Structures are given as C-alpha cells and as structure tokens.
C-alpha positions in Angstrom: 0.2 -38.0 -101.3 -1.0 -36.7 -104.6 -2.4 -39.9 -106.1 -3.2 -38.5 -109.6 0.5 -37.4 -109.8 1.5 -40.9 -108.7 -0.7 -42.5 -111.4 0.8 -40.1 -114.0 4.3 -41.0 -113.0 3.6 -44.7 -113.1 1.9 -44.5 -116.4 4.8 -42.6 -117.9 7.2 -45.2 -116.6 5.0 -48.0 -118.0 5.1 -46.3 -121.4 8.8 -45.8 -121.3 9.5 -49.5 -120.4 7.1 -50.6 -123.2 9.0 -48.4 -125.6 12.3 -50.0 -124.5 10.8 -53.5 -125.1 9.4 -52.5 -128.5 12.8 -51.1 -129.5 14.6 -54.2 -128.3 12.2 -56.4 -130.3 13.0 -54.6 -133.5 16.7 -55.2 -133.0 16.4 -58.9 -132.8 17.1 -59.9 -136.4 20.4 -61.7 -135.9 20.7 -65.3 -136.8 21.4 -67.7 -133.9 24.3 -69.5 -135.6 26.0 -66.4 -137.1 27.3 -66.1 -140.6 29.3 -69.0 -142.1 32.3 -66.7 -142.9 32.5 -65.2 -139.4 35.6 -65.6 -137.3 35.0 -67.4 -134.0 35.7 -64.2 -132.1 32.9 -62.4 -134.1 30.5 -65.3 -133.4 31.4 -65.1 -129.7 30.8 -61.4 -129.6 27.4 -61.8 -131.3 26.5 -64.6 -128.8 27.5 -62.3 -125.9 25.4 -59.4 -127.3 22.4 -61.7 -127.6 22.8 -62.8 -124.0 23.2 -59.2 -122.8 20.1 -58.3 -124.8 18.1 -61.1 -123.2 19.3 -60.1 -119.7 18.3 -56.5 -120.3 14.9 -57.6 -121.7 14.3 -59.7 -118.6 15.1 -56.8 -116.3 12.9 -54.4 -118.2 10.0 -57.0 -118.2 10.4 -57.4 -114.4 10.4 -53.6 -113.9 7.3 -53.3 -116.1 5.5 -56.0 -114.1 6.4 -54.1 -110.9 5.0 -50.8 -112.3 1.8 -52.6 -113.5 1.4 -54.1 -110.0 1.8 -50.7 -108.4 -0.9 -49.3 -110.7 -3.2 -52.2 -109.7 -2.5 -51.4 -106.0 -3.4 -47.8 -106.8 -6.7 -48.9 -108.4 -7.7 -51.1 -105.4 -6.6 -48.5 -102.7 -3.6 -50.5 -101.5 -0.9 -48.2 -103.0 1.7 -47.2 -100.4 1.0 -50.1 -98.0 3.6 -52.7 -97.3 2.7 -56.1 -98.7 4.2 -57.8 -95.7 3.2 -55.9 -92.6 0.4 -53.7 -94.0 2.0 -50.6 -92.6 2.5 -47.4 -94.6 5.5 -47.1 -96.9 7.4 -43.9 -96.3 6.5 -41.2 -98.8 10.2 -40.5 -99.5 10.6 -44.1 -100.4 7.7 -44.0 -102.8 9.1 -40.8 -104.3 12.4 -42.6 -105.0 10.7 -45.9 -106.0 7.1 -45.4 -107.0 6.6 -49.2 -107.5 7.9 -50.1 -104.0 6.0 -53.0 -102.5 7.6 -53.1 -99.0 8.5 -50.7 -96.2 12.2 -50.2 -95.6 12.3 -52.8 -92.8 10.6 -55.5 -94.8 12.6 -54.8 -97.9 15.8 -55.1 -95.9 14.6 -58.4 -94.4 13.7 -59.7 -97.9 17.1 -58.8 -99.3 18.9 -60.4 -96.3 16.8 -63.6 -96.7 17.6 -63.7 -100.4 21.3 -63.4 -99.7 21.2 -66.1 -97.2 19.3 -68.4 -99.6 21.9 -67.7 -102.3 24.8 -68.5 -99.9 23.5 -72.0 -99.2 
C-alpha cells in the first residue's frame, strides 16, 4: 500500500471536512426564536432547518474525527490493522473507506451488536 498516497488522501478529506464545518459555521446567523411577524409554518421550517444543520454538523464532525484517527494510526504504524482483532484490513476496503478501523468481519459484528442493542 502506498502510504504517502494514503496520507495525501486522508489530508485532503480532512481539509474538505473542515471546509464544510467552516461554511456551516458562517451560515448560523438565524435567531432561535424566529421573527415576531413570522407565521407558525415559517417558524417550524426554520426550526427544522436548524435541526438538520445540527445533524449534518454532527455527522461531519464524526467523519473528521475518524479521518484524524486514521492519520494518527498512520503516524504510529497501525494504519490498516483492525482495532479489534489486529489483523490486516483488506486493501480494497481501505481504498473504499480510508478511515476504516475494522476488518469486514469485525465491522459486521459491531453493526450487528449495535442493531441488537437498539432493539432492546
């Protein structure tokens, strides 16, 4: 695996995600209570938009943390190794998801466990 190319790809993704967060931060100038002359439907739409923005921001922050963690693993020589079993993560998986933390089997197990916990 070409580690300099991996680093370049992760750094580019990190910059992109930071750009998304910066752009989202500039767009947060709306008042929490809305304008006094707004119709209830307009206030509801603004509230929904703020909630969607918060959801997107949380997702982007999570992705950024994953990319930064992958860069850290690269720095310490643990990139491409599953955090559960210690085995190698398939190169095709890392090509598709450069910040992958788990091999396919452990990722499937983690997702299955999460679904089971959510169903309780």
